[in-house]
N, CA, C and O atoms as a GROMACS GRO file, in nm:
protein
  568
    1UNK      N    1   6.653  -0.593  15.636
    1UNK     CA    2   6.631  -0.516  15.682
    1UNK      C    3   6.668  -0.422  15.807
    1UNK      O    4   6.614  -0.446  15.915
    2UNK      N    5   6.760  -0.315  15.796
    2UNK     CA    6   6.805  -0.230  15.917
    2UNK      C    7   6.700  -0.190  16.014
    2UNK      O    8   6.584  -0.221  15.988
    3UNK      N    9   6.734  -0.112  16.144
    3UNK     CA   10   6.665  -0.090  16.221
    3UNK      C   11   6.631   0.067  16.146
    3UNK      O   12   6.516   0.113  16.149
    4UNK      N   13   6.761   0.148  16.073
    4UNK     CA   14   6.757   0.286  16.072
    4UNK      C   15   6.648   0.256  15.925
    4UNK      O   16   6.550   0.324  15.891
    5UNK      N   17   6.686   0.171  15.878
    5UNK     CA   18   6.545   0.154  15.755
    5UNK      C   19   6.424   0.164  15.777
    5UNK      O   20   6.352   0.245  15.718
    6UNK      N   21   6.380   0.074  15.876
    6UNK     CA   22   6.281   0.085  15.917
    6UNK      C   23   6.247   0.196  16.006
    6UNK      O   24   6.135   0.241  15.979
    7UNK      N   25   6.283   0.234  16.067
    7UNK     CA   26   6.270   0.367  16.128
    7UNK      C   27   6.205   0.526  16.011
    7UNK      O   28   6.117   0.609  16.032
    8UNK      N   29   6.295   0.507  15.898
    8UNK     CA   30   6.296   0.593  15.827
    8UNK      C   31   6.197   0.592  15.721
    8UNK      O   32   6.188   0.679  15.635
    9UNK      N   33   6.098   0.457  15.734
    9UNK     CA   34   5.990   0.438  15.635
    9UNK      C   35   5.868   0.546  15.695
    9UNK      O   36   5.842   0.599  15.803
   10UNK      N   37   5.812   0.544  15.558
   10UNK     CA   38   5.694   0.646  15.570
   10UNK      C   39   5.582   0.524  15.622
   10UNK      O   40   5.604   0.418  15.679
   11UNK      N   41   5.440   0.593  15.574
   11UNK     CA   42   5.316   0.503  15.614
   11UNK      C   43   5.293   0.457  15.462
   11UNK      O   44   5.339   0.519  15.366
   12UNK      N   45   5.236   0.370  15.454
   12UNK     CA   46   5.201   0.306  15.318
   12UNK      C   47   5.259   0.176  15.288
   12UNK      O   48   5.325   0.104  15.363
   13UNK      N   49   5.222   0.155  15.158
   13UNK     CA   50   5.253   0.031  15.114
   13UNK      C   51   5.364  -0.106  15.184
   13UNK      O   52   5.339  -0.223  15.211
   14UNK      N   53   5.512  -0.012  15.194
   14UNK     CA   54   5.640  -0.079  15.228
   14UNK      C   55   5.597  -0.116  15.376
   14UNK      O   56   5.593  -0.237  15.400
   15UNK      N   57   5.570  -0.042  15.463
   15UNK     CA   58   5.566  -0.092  15.594
   15UNK      C   59   5.441  -0.139  15.618
   15UNK      O   60   5.415  -0.183  15.730
   16UNK      N   61   5.356  -0.137  15.529
   16UNK     CA   62   5.222  -0.229  15.546
   16UNK      C   63   5.313  -0.367  15.518
   16UNK      O   64   5.343  -0.456  15.598
   17UNK      N   65   5.333  -0.360  15.434
   17UNK     CA   66   5.379  -0.485  15.369
   17UNK      C   67   5.452  -0.588  15.514
   17UNK      O   68   5.402  -0.681  15.577
   18UNK      N   69   5.600  -0.514  15.526
   18UNK     CA   70   5.657  -0.540  15.614
   18UNK      C   71   5.573  -0.604  15.756
   18UNK      O   72   5.628  -0.699  15.813
   19UNK      N   73   5.443  -0.551  15.813
   19UNK     CA   74   5.362  -0.604  15.910
   19UNK      C   75   5.302  -0.730  15.846
   19UNK      O   76   5.295  -0.832  15.916
   20UNK      N   77   5.256  -0.732  15.716
   20UNK     CA   78   5.186  -0.862  15.666
   20UNK      C   79   5.269  -0.940  15.668
   20UNK      O   80   5.259  -1.027  15.755
   21UNK      N   81   5.374  -0.943  15.587
   21UNK     CA   82   5.499  -1.028  15.599
   21UNK      C   83   5.532  -1.116  15.756
   21UNK      O   84   5.510  -1.231  15.794
   22UNK      N   85   5.594  -0.996  15.817
   22UNK     CA   86   5.663  -1.060  15.920
   22UNK      C   87   5.588  -1.036  16.090
   22UNK      O   88   5.656  -1.073  16.186
   23UNK      N   89   5.484  -0.989  16.107
   23UNK     CA   90   5.387  -0.959  16.227
   23UNK      C   91   5.278  -1.056  16.182
   23UNK      O   92   5.273  -1.158  16.250
   24UNK      N   93   5.167  -1.047  16.058
   24UNK     CA   94   5.082  -1.107  16.030
   24UNK      C   95   5.088  -1.282  16.004
   24UNK      O   96   5.015  -1.372  16.045
   25UNK      N   97   5.220  -1.281  15.912
   25UNK     CA   98   5.256  -1.430  15.880
   25UNK      C   99   5.190  -1.469  15.781
   25UNK      O  100   5.167  -1.590  15.787
   26UNK      N  101   5.121  -1.385  15.627
   26UNK     CA  102   5.013  -1.412  15.576
   26UNK      C  103   5.118  -1.377  15.435
   26UNK      O  104   5.190  -1.281  15.408
   27UNK      N  105   5.086  -1.500  15.369
   27UNK     CA  106   5.118  -1.461  15.239
   27UNK      C  107   5.066  -1.356  15.127
   27UNK      O  108   4.950  -1.324  15.103
   28UNK      N  109   5.171  -1.317  15.073
   28UNK     CA  110   5.151  -1.193  14.949
   28UNK      C  111   5.143  -1.261  14.828
   28UNK      O  112   5.238  -1.334  14.798
   29UNK      N  113   5.044  -1.251  14.750
   29UNK     CA  114   5.015  -1.279  14.640
   29UNK      C  115   4.982  -1.153  14.526
   29UNK      O  116   4.968  -1.034  14.554
   30UNK      N  117   4.975  -1.199  14.426
   30UNK     CA  118   4.950  -1.094  14.311
   30UNK      C  119   4.810  -1.065  14.276
   30UNK      O  120   4.772  -0.954  14.237
   31UNK      N  121   4.719  -1.190  14.296
   31UNK     CA  122   4.584  -1.135  14.249
   31UNK      C  123   4.509  -1.249  14.375
   31UNK      O  124   4.578  -1.314  14.453
   32UNK      N  125   4.402  -1.252  14.372
   32UNK     CA  126   4.320  -1.351  14.449
   32UNK      C  127   4.204  -1.366  14.361
   32UNK      O  128   4.143  -1.277  14.300
   33UNK      N  129   4.175  -1.532  14.364
   33UNK     CA  130   4.028  -1.566  14.281
   33UNK      C  131   3.938  -1.585  14.430
   33UNK      O  132   3.963  -1.661  14.523
   34UNK      N  133   3.842  -1.503  14.418
   34UNK     CA  134   3.762  -1.492  14.547
   34UNK      C  135   3.686  -1.668  14.556
   34UNK      O  136   3.627  -1.711  14.656
   35UNK      N  137   3.701  -1.718  14.471
   35UNK     CA  138   3.591  -1.866  14.483
   35UNK      C  139   3.733  -1.961  14.503
   35UNK      O  140   3.716  -2.073  14.552
   36UNK      N  141   3.835  -1.930  14.476
   36UNK     CA  142   3.918  -2.059  14.459
   36UNK      C  143   3.970  -2.085  14.635
   36UNK      O  144   3.959  -2.007  14.730
   37UNK      N  145   4.037  -2.243  14.630
   37UNK     CA  146   4.045  -2.248  14.755
   37UNK      C  147   4.196  -2.228  14.798
   37UNK      O  148   4.229  -2.283  14.903
   38UNK      N  149   4.285  -2.160  14.734
   38UNK     CA  150   4.401  -2.175  14.718
   38UNK      C  151   4.425  -2.035  14.638
   38UNK      O  152   4.377  -2.019  14.526
   39UNK      N  153   4.507  -1.931  14.704
   39UNK     CA  154   4.567  -1.926  14.868
   39UNK      C  155   4.509  -1.878  14.921
   39UNK      O  156   4.429  -1.806  14.862
   40UNK      N  157   4.506  -1.881  15.089
   40UNK     CA  158   4.406  -1.878  15.197
   40UNK      C  159   4.484  -1.880  15.334
   40UNK      O  160   4.498  -1.994  15.377
   41UNK      N  161   4.539  -1.783  15.414
   41UNK     CA  162   4.484  -1.629  15.410
   41UNK      C  163   4.600  -1.614  15.281
   41UNK      O  164   4.686  -1.691  15.239
   42UNK      N  165   4.558  -1.484  15.243
   42UNK     CA  166   4.626  -1.422  15.170
   42UNK      C  167   4.649  -1.260  15.146
   42UNK      O  168   4.536  -1.213  15.142
   43UNK      N  169   4.700  -1.206  15.137
   43UNK     CA  170   4.726  -1.055  15.132
   43UNK      C  171   4.768  -1.031  14.965
   43UNK      O  172   4.827  -1.110  14.891
   44UNK      N  173   4.717  -0.896  14.935
   44UNK     CA  174   4.747  -0.850  14.783
   44UNK      C  175   4.716  -0.670  14.796
   44UNK      O  176   4.648  -0.587  14.856
   45UNK      N  177   4.799  -0.681  14.712
   45UNK     CA  178   4.756  -0.482  14.656
   45UNK      C  179   4.672  -0.434  14.553
   45UNK      O  180   4.678  -0.474  14.437
   46UNK      N  181   4.588  -0.344  14.597
   46UNK     CA  182   4.531  -0.279  14.524
   46UNK      C  183   4.559  -0.135  14.495
   46UNK      O  184   4.567  -0.052  14.586
   47UNK      N  185   4.570  -0.112  14.391
   47UNK     CA  186   4.657   0.012  14.370
   47UNK      C  187   4.572   0.112  14.385
   47UNK      O  188   4.461   0.078  14.343
   48UNK      N  189   4.574   0.258  14.441
   48UNK     CA  190   4.472   0.345  14.469
   48UNK      C  191   4.389   0.302  14.580
   48UNK      O  192   4.298   0.378  14.612
   49UNK      N  193   4.405   0.195  14.644
   49UNK     CA  194   4.324   0.147  14.792
   49UNK      C  195   4.412   0.070  14.858
   49UNK      O  196   4.374   0.054  14.974
   50UNK      N  197   4.515   0.014  14.834
   50UNK     CA  198   4.537  -0.036  14.932
   50UNK      C  199   4.586  -0.190  14.930
   50UNK      O  200   4.579  -0.263  14.830
   51UNK      N  201   4.651  -0.238  15.091
   51UNK     CA  202   4.643  -0.372  15.085
   51UNK      C  203   4.475  -0.454  15.152
   51UNK      O  204   4.404  -0.416  15.245
   52UNK      N  205   4.464  -0.534  15.091
   52UNK     CA  206   4.365  -0.659  15.120
   52UNK      C  207   4.434  -0.771  15.203
   52UNK      O  208   4.550  -0.811  15.192
   53UNK      N  209   4.321  -0.822  15.302
   53UNK     CA  210   4.377  -0.986  15.342
   53UNK      C  211   4.245  -1.033  15.339
   53UNK      O  212   4.147  -0.971  15.381
   54UNK      N  213   4.248  -1.164  15.279
   54UNK     CA  214   4.143  -1.264  15.270
   54UNK      C  215   4.169  -1.370  15.386
   54UNK      O  216   4.265  -1.444  15.366
   55UNK      N  217   4.080  -1.391  15.534
   55UNK     CA  218   4.128  -1.487  15.589
   55UNK      C  219   4.044  -1.534  15.637
   55UNK      O  220   4.075  -1.576  15.748
   56UNK      N  221   3.905  -1.560  15.600
   56UNK     CA  222   3.757  -1.614  15.622
   56UNK      C  223   3.711  -1.618  15.479
   56UNK      O  224   3.737  -1.553  15.378
   57UNK      N  225   3.592  -1.772  15.522
   57UNK     CA  226   3.549  -1.781  15.330
   57UNK      C  227   3.419  -1.796  15.387
   57UNK      O  228   3.407  -1.840  15.502
   58UNK      N  229   3.298  -1.756  15.303
   58UNK     CA  230   3.157  -1.840  15.314
   58UNK      C  231   3.118  -1.873  15.200
   58UNK      O  232   3.197  -1.912  15.115
   59UNK      N  233   2.965  -1.863  15.175
   59UNK     CA  234   2.931  -1.984  15.037
   59UNK      C  235   2.940  -1.921  14.926
   59UNK      O  236   2.932  -1.967  14.812
   60UNK      N  237   2.970  -1.742  14.985
   60UNK     CA  238   3.024  -1.645  14.855
   60UNK      C  239   3.171  -1.609  14.806
   60UNK      O  240   3.221  -1.528  14.728
   61UNK      N  241   3.209  -1.693  14.877
   61UNK     CA  242   3.355  -1.720  14.843
   61UNK      C  243   3.456  -1.628  14.976
   61UNK      O  244   3.409  -1.590  15.084
   62UNK      N  245   3.545  -1.615  14.949
   62UNK     CA  246   3.662  -1.518  15.013
   62UNK      C  247   3.619  -1.419  15.074
   62UNK      O  248   3.552  -1.348  15.000
   63UNK      N  249   3.632  -1.356  15.245
   63UNK     CA  250   3.549  -1.266  15.306
   63UNK      C  251   3.721  -1.184  15.309
   63UNK      O  252   3.825  -1.239  15.346
   64UNK      N  253   3.707  -1.049  15.262
   64UNK     CA  254   3.857  -0.995  15.248
   64UNK      C  255   3.784  -0.848  15.318
   64UNK      O  256   3.668  -0.809  15.330
   65UNK      N  257   3.913  -0.795  15.352
   65UNK     CA  258   3.878  -0.651  15.426
   65UNK      C  259   4.003  -0.588  15.394
   65UNK      O  260   4.102  -0.653  15.360
   66UNK      N  261   3.999  -0.426  15.405
   66UNK     CA  262   4.115  -0.372  15.384
   66UNK      C  263   4.221  -0.400  15.522
   66UNK      O  264   4.183  -0.429  15.636
   67UNK      N  265   4.361  -0.383  15.476
   67UNK     CA  266   4.434  -0.384  15.609
   67UNK      C  267   4.547  -0.334  15.548
   67UNK      O  268   4.620  -0.391  15.467
   68UNK      N  269   4.558  -0.167  15.614
   68UNK     CA  270   4.653  -0.080  15.603
   68UNK      C  271   4.684  -0.003  15.760
   68UNK      O  272   4.633   0.098  15.809
   69UNK      N  273   4.789  -0.099  15.814
   69UNK     CA  274   4.822  -0.107  15.980
   69UNK      C  275   4.902   0.017  15.986
   69UNK      O  276   4.915   0.063  16.100
   70UNK      N  277   4.971   0.097  15.870
   70UNK     CA  278   5.058   0.214  15.946
   70UNK      C  279   4.980   0.335  15.940
   70UNK      O  280   5.021   0.441  15.986
   71UNK      N  281   4.854   0.319  15.878
   71UNK     CA  282   4.737   0.477  15.866
   71UNK      C  283   4.637   0.426  15.973
   71UNK      O  284   4.602   0.498  16.066
   72UNK      N  285   4.588   0.289  15.954
   72UNK     CA  286   4.455   0.249  16.039
   72UNK      C  287   4.494   0.197  16.206
   72UNK      O  288   4.573   0.105  16.224
   73UNK      N  289   4.433   0.263  16.307
   73UNK     CA  290   4.458   0.239  16.418
   73UNK      C  291   4.456   0.127  16.433
   73UNK      O  292   4.554   0.053  16.444
   74UNK      N  293   4.320   0.095  16.436
   74UNK     CA  294   4.251  -0.062  16.446
   74UNK      C  295   4.377  -0.174  16.406
   74UNK      O  296   4.438  -0.254  16.476
   75UNK      N  297   4.389  -0.137  16.243
   75UNK     CA  298   4.453  -0.254  16.222
   75UNK      C  299   4.639  -0.282  16.296
   75UNK      O  300   4.690  -0.393  16.312
   76UNK      N  301   4.692  -0.171  16.322
   76UNK     CA  302   4.797  -0.144  16.395
   76UNK      C  303   4.768  -0.200  16.514
   76UNK      O  304   4.858  -0.273  16.554
   77UNK      N  305   4.633  -0.190  16.617
   77UNK     CA  306   4.642  -0.244  16.715
   77UNK      C  307   4.670  -0.437  16.687
   77UNK      O  308   4.737  -0.519  16.749
   78UNK      N  309   4.594  -0.446  16.583
   78UNK     CA  310   4.627  -0.612  16.566
   78UNK      C  311   4.740  -0.652  16.566
   78UNK      O  312   4.779  -0.743  16.638
   79UNK      N  313   4.836  -0.571  16.457
   79UNK     CA  314   4.996  -0.617  16.472
   79UNK      C  315   5.071  -0.592  16.589
   79UNK      O  316   5.180  -0.643  16.618
   80UNK      N  317   5.008  -0.514  16.650
   80UNK     CA  318   5.050  -0.500  16.809
   80UNK      C  319   5.041  -0.609  16.892
   80UNK      O  320   5.131  -0.666  16.954
   81UNK      N  321   4.897  -0.637  16.884
   81UNK     CA  322   4.890  -0.768  16.981
   81UNK      C  323   4.934  -0.861  16.962
   81UNK      O  324   4.950  -0.938  17.056
   82UNK      N  325   4.984  -0.906  16.804
   82UNK     CA  326   5.057  -1.011  16.827
   82UNK      C  327   5.234  -0.983  16.834
   82UNK      O  328   5.296  -1.064  16.902
   83UNK      N  329   5.283  -0.913  16.791
   83UNK     CA  330   5.388  -0.862  16.875
   83UNK      C  331   5.410  -0.866  16.984
   83UNK      O  332   5.525  -0.897  17.015
   84UNK      N  333   5.306  -0.836  17.094
   84UNK     CA  334   5.324  -0.837  17.239
   84UNK      C  335   5.292  -0.973  17.287
   84UNK      O  336   5.334  -0.991  17.401
   85UNK      N  337   5.235  -1.068  17.239
   85UNK     CA  338   5.217  -1.196  17.237
   85UNK      C  339   5.349  -1.266  17.230
   85UNK      O  340   5.395  -1.330  17.325
   86UNK      N  341   5.420  -1.251  17.092
   86UNK     CA  342   5.558  -1.296  17.052
   86UNK      C  343   5.648  -1.289  17.174
   86UNK      O  344   5.686  -1.393  17.227
   87UNK      N  345   5.687  -1.162  17.223
   87UNK     CA  346   5.772  -1.145  17.292
   87UNK      C  347   5.739  -0.932  17.335
   87UNK      O  348   5.759  -0.829  17.270
   88UNK      N  349   5.673  -0.968  17.498
   88UNK     CA  350   5.601  -0.824  17.496
   88UNK      C  351   5.742  -0.729  17.524
   88UNK      O  352   5.769  -0.620  17.474
   89UNK      N  353   5.819  -0.807  17.620
   89UNK     CA  354   5.932  -0.688  17.651
   89UNK      C  355   5.982  -0.615  17.546
   89UNK      O  356   5.968  -0.493  17.537
   90UNK      N  357   6.052  -0.704  17.449
   90UNK     CA  358   6.071  -0.652  17.321
   90UNK      C  359   6.004  -0.543  17.266
   90UNK      O  360   6.053  -0.433  17.239
   91UNK      N  361   5.870  -0.585  17.250
   91UNK     CA  362   5.776  -0.481  17.205
   91UNK      C  363   5.754  -0.333  17.280
   91UNK      O  364   5.716  -0.228  17.228
   92UNK      N  365   5.794  -0.361  17.427
   92UNK     CA  366   5.784  -0.254  17.468
   92UNK      C  367   5.890  -0.170  17.463
   92UNK      O  368   5.863  -0.050  17.458
   93UNK      N  369   5.964  -0.190  17.463
   93UNK     CA  370   6.118  -0.168  17.420
   93UNK      C  371   6.129  -0.096  17.264
   93UNK      O  372   6.208  -0.006  17.236
   94UNK      N  373   6.042  -0.149  17.183
   94UNK     CA  374   6.053  -0.085  17.028
   94UNK      C  375   5.960   0.025  17.046
   94UNK      O  376   6.012   0.132  17.012
   95UNK      N  377   5.850   0.035  17.085
   95UNK     CA  378   5.762   0.088  17.122
   95UNK      C  379   5.823   0.256  17.167
   95UNK      O  380   5.825   0.364  17.109
   96UNK      N  381   5.872   0.202  17.312
   96UNK     CA  382   5.960   0.338  17.322
   96UNK      C  383   6.070   0.386  17.250
   96UNK      O  384   6.091   0.507  17.241
   97UNK      N  385   6.148   0.296  17.193
   97UNK     CA  386   6.264   0.373  17.127
   97UNK      C  387   6.209   0.394  17.000
   97UNK      O  388   6.299   0.443  16.931
   98UNK      N  389   6.098   0.380  16.929
   98UNK     CA  390   6.029   0.437  16.819
   98UNK      C  391   5.952   0.603  16.880
   98UNK      O  392   5.980   0.713  16.832
   99UNK      N  393   5.881   0.585  16.962
   99UNK     CA  394   5.839   0.689  16.985
   99UNK      C  395   5.909   0.826  17.065
   99UNK      O  396   5.910   0.941  17.022
  100UNK      N  397   5.968   0.779  17.194
  100UNK     CA  398   6.048   0.870  17.240
  100UNK      C  399   6.214   0.885  17.244
  100UNK      O  400   6.278   0.969  17.308
  101UNK      N  401   6.278   0.753  17.136
  101UNK     CA  402   6.420   0.759  17.116
  101UNK      C  403   6.474   0.717  17.231
  101UNK      O  404   6.585   0.762  17.259
  102UNK      N  405   6.417   0.633  17.314
  102UNK     CA  406   6.460   0.548  17.489
  102UNK      C  407   6.516   0.406  17.406
  102UNK      O  408   6.457   0.338  17.323
  103UNK      N  409   6.659   0.390  17.468
  103UNK     CA  410   6.728   0.212  17.407
  103UNK      C  411   6.634   0.171  17.508
  103UNK      O  412   6.528   0.130  17.463
  104UNK      N  413   6.648   0.171  17.650
  104UNK     CA  414   6.566   0.071  17.734
  104UNK      C  415   6.451   0.122  17.844
  104UNK      O  416   6.476   0.230  17.898
  105UNK      N  417   6.326   0.052  17.881
  105UNK     CA  418   6.246   0.069  17.953
  105UNK      C  419   6.247  -0.015  18.072
  105UNK      O  420   6.230  -0.137  18.068
  106UNK      N  421   6.265   0.043  18.164
  106UNK     CA  422   6.281   0.030  18.309
  106UNK      C  423   6.174  -0.105  18.333
  106UNK      O  424   6.194  -0.226  18.331
  107UNK      N  425   6.057  -0.024  18.357
  107UNK     CA  426   5.923  -0.087  18.445
  107UNK      C  427   5.836  -0.135  18.359
  107UNK      O  428   5.764  -0.052  18.303
  108UNK      N  429   5.818  -0.272  18.326
  108UNK     CA  430   5.736  -0.348  18.198
  108UNK      C  431   5.619  -0.409  18.288
  108UNK      O  432   5.580  -0.514  18.237
  109UNK      N  433   5.549  -0.378  18.409
  109UNK     CA  434   5.514  -0.468  18.483
  109UNK      C  435   5.356  -0.478  18.407
  109UNK      O  436   5.287  -0.580  18.402
  110UNK      N  437   5.330  -0.380  18.366
  110UNK     CA  438   5.172  -0.429  18.284
  110UNK      C  439   5.199  -0.382  18.127
  110UNK      O  440   5.172  -0.267  18.093
  111UNK      N  441   5.236  -0.446  18.064
  111UNK     CA  442   5.268  -0.447  17.883
  111UNK      C  443   5.151  -0.389  17.859
  111UNK      O  444   5.176  -0.270  17.839
  112UNK      N  445   5.034  -0.410  17.849
  112UNK     CA  446   4.954  -0.389  17.722
  112UNK      C  447   4.922  -0.213  17.834
  112UNK      O  448   4.940  -0.103  17.782
  113UNK      N  449   4.891  -0.223  17.930
  113UNK     CA  450   4.832  -0.107  17.980
  113UNK      C  451   4.936   0.048  17.946
  113UNK      O  452   4.908   0.164  17.918
  114UNK      N  453   5.066  -0.030  17.969
  114UNK     CA  454   5.177   0.077  17.889
  114UNK      C  455   5.150   0.115  17.778
  114UNK      O  456   5.117   0.231  17.755
  115UNK      N  457   5.158   0.024  17.690
  115UNK     CA  458   5.117   0.000  17.522
  115UNK      C  459   5.013   0.124  17.518
  115UNK      O  460   5.041   0.224  17.451
  116UNK      N  461   4.893   0.115  17.590
  116UNK     CA  462   4.783   0.176  17.552
  116UNK      C  463   4.792   0.354  17.582
  116UNK      O  464   4.730   0.442  17.522
  117UNK      N  465   4.891   0.371  17.697
  117UNK     CA  466   4.923   0.466  17.788
  117UNK      C  467   5.009   0.582  17.684
  117UNK      O  468   4.984   0.700  17.664
  118UNK      N  469   5.132   0.483  17.625
  118UNK     CA  470   5.196   0.569  17.493
  118UNK      C  471   5.121   0.608  17.380
  118UNK      O  472   5.066   0.545  17.290
  119UNK      N  473   5.132   0.725  17.406
  119UNK     CA  474   5.030   0.822  17.262
  119UNK      C  475   5.150   0.773  17.161
  119UNK      O  476   5.268   0.797  17.184
  120UNK      N  477   5.097   0.693  17.033
  120UNK     CA  478   5.170   0.637  16.943
  120UNK      C  479   5.103   0.655  16.828
  120UNK      O  480   4.982   0.641  16.847
  121UNK      N  481   5.142   0.688  16.679
  121UNK     CA  482   5.028   0.711  16.568
  121UNK      C  483   5.067   0.554  16.538
  121UNK      O  484   5.161   0.489  16.584
  122UNK      N  485   4.940   0.504  16.423
  122UNK     CA  486   4.956   0.359  16.369
  122UNK      C  487   5.130   0.352  16.319
  122UNK      O  488   5.211   0.260  16.330
  123UNK      N  489   5.138   0.434  16.284
  123UNK     CA  490   5.317   0.401  16.200
  123UNK      C  491   5.392   0.358  16.316
  123UNK      O  492   5.450   0.251  16.332
  124UNK      N  493   5.382   0.460  16.397
  124UNK     CA  494   5.457   0.432  16.562
  124UNK      C  495   5.458   0.295  16.574
  124UNK      O  496   5.560   0.225  16.577
  125UNK      N  497   5.319   0.248  16.581
  125UNK     CA  498   5.331   0.118  16.646
  125UNK      C  499   5.366   0.016  16.560
  125UNK      O  500   5.428  -0.083  16.598
  126UNK      N  501   5.324   0.038  16.420
  126UNK     CA  502   5.356  -0.075  16.316
  126UNK      C  503   5.552  -0.090  16.338
  126UNK      O  504   5.609  -0.198  16.356
  127UNK      N  505   5.611   0.022  16.332
  127UNK     CA  506   5.747   0.029  16.291
  127UNK      C  507   5.800  -0.050  16.457
  127UNK      O  508   5.906  -0.112  16.448
  128UNK      N  509   5.754  -0.048  16.555
  128UNK     CA  510   5.774  -0.111  16.706
  128UNK      C  511   5.750  -0.265  16.656
  128UNK      O  512   5.835  -0.353  16.668
  129UNK      N  513   5.632  -0.280  16.603
  129UNK     CA  514   5.598  -0.414  16.623
  129UNK      C  515   5.680  -0.503  16.495
  129UNK      O  516   5.710  -0.621  16.502
  130UNK      N  517   5.704  -0.412  16.380
  130UNK     CA  518   5.851  -0.508  16.309
  130UNK      C  519   6.001  -0.480  16.374
  130UNK      O  520   6.084  -0.571  16.366
  131UNK      N  521   6.029  -0.383  16.423
  131UNK     CA  522   6.108  -0.410  16.508
  131UNK      C  523   6.160  -0.532  16.632
  131UNK      O  524   6.268  -0.586  16.657
  132UNK      N  525   6.030  -0.537  16.684
  132UNK     CA  526   6.059  -0.624  16.826
  132UNK      C  527   6.066  -0.770  16.726
  132UNK      O  528   6.156  -0.854  16.736
  133UNK      N  529   5.980  -0.775  16.655
  133UNK     CA  530   5.963  -0.927  16.595
  133UNK      C  531   6.128  -0.954  16.510
  133UNK      O  532   6.190  -1.060  16.516
  134UNK      N  533   6.168  -0.845  16.445
  134UNK     CA  534   6.299  -0.871  16.395
  134UNK      C  535   6.432  -0.846  16.449
  134UNK      O  536   6.543  -0.846  16.396
  135UNK      N  537   6.378  -0.818  16.604
  135UNK     CA  538   6.498  -0.827  16.717
  135UNK      C  539   6.469  -0.961  16.705
  135UNK      O  540   6.546  -1.035  16.644
  136UNK      N  541   6.332  -1.016  16.773
  136UNK     CA  542   6.331  -1.146  16.864
  136UNK      C  543   6.386  -1.238  16.783
  136UNK      O  544   6.439  -1.334  16.839
  137UNK      N  545   6.388  -1.232  16.617
  137UNK     CA  546   6.406  -1.305  16.510
  137UNK      C  547   6.558  -1.287  16.535
  137UNK      O  548   6.594  -1.400  16.568
  138UNK      N  549   6.644  -1.222  16.537
  138UNK     CA  550   6.798  -1.212  16.526
  138UNK      C  551   6.850  -1.296  16.662
  138UNK      O  552   6.914  -1.402  16.660
  139UNK      N  553   6.812  -1.229  16.767
  139UNK     CA  554   6.853  -1.280  16.912
  139UNK      C  555   6.825  -1.442  16.936
  139UNK      O  556   6.886  -1.516  17.013
  140UNK      N  557   6.698  -1.482  16.831
  140UNK     CA  558   6.647  -1.623  16.867
  140UNK      C  559   6.719  -1.711  16.804
  140UNK      O  560   6.747  -1.824  16.844
  141UNK      N  561   6.766  -1.638  16.655
  141UNK     CA  562   6.840  -1.695  16.538
  141UNK      C  563   6.756  -1.774  16.470
  141UNK      O  564   6.780  -1.892  16.442
  142UNK      N  565   6.628  -1.696  16.435
  142UNK     CA  566   6.512  -1.759  16.379
  142UNK      C  567   6.531  -1.667  16.202
  142UNK      O  568   6.450  -1.689  16.112
   0.00000   0.00000   0.00000
């Protein structure tokens, strides 16, 4: 997928799927048996509801939660945190690019503070995280 294709995406299923696959590294399955041992963790789509992720288990089965990061700020911050851990500079550049159209950010001395100060929607944060990871994979040959 190209940078322009990611930037053109709207909030919802496809953008969230990119975050789940490329940022969260969680396998996507058709359905989940809440009592099975496999697959775990897993993500699945529920029509008219959105994505769900199961990554914990208790005596009642899998513990799952909705995960729609392109629309939910808390989930977008989760994806952002992972992207920052992978390559902070790449993420800041991607976020500035998505939000402001900048190609370069000069001063990234306090990355987390800068990311919080940049007013960005969940959609923009997700796009930046996906672009940062994709750019990082391209540069590192992964």
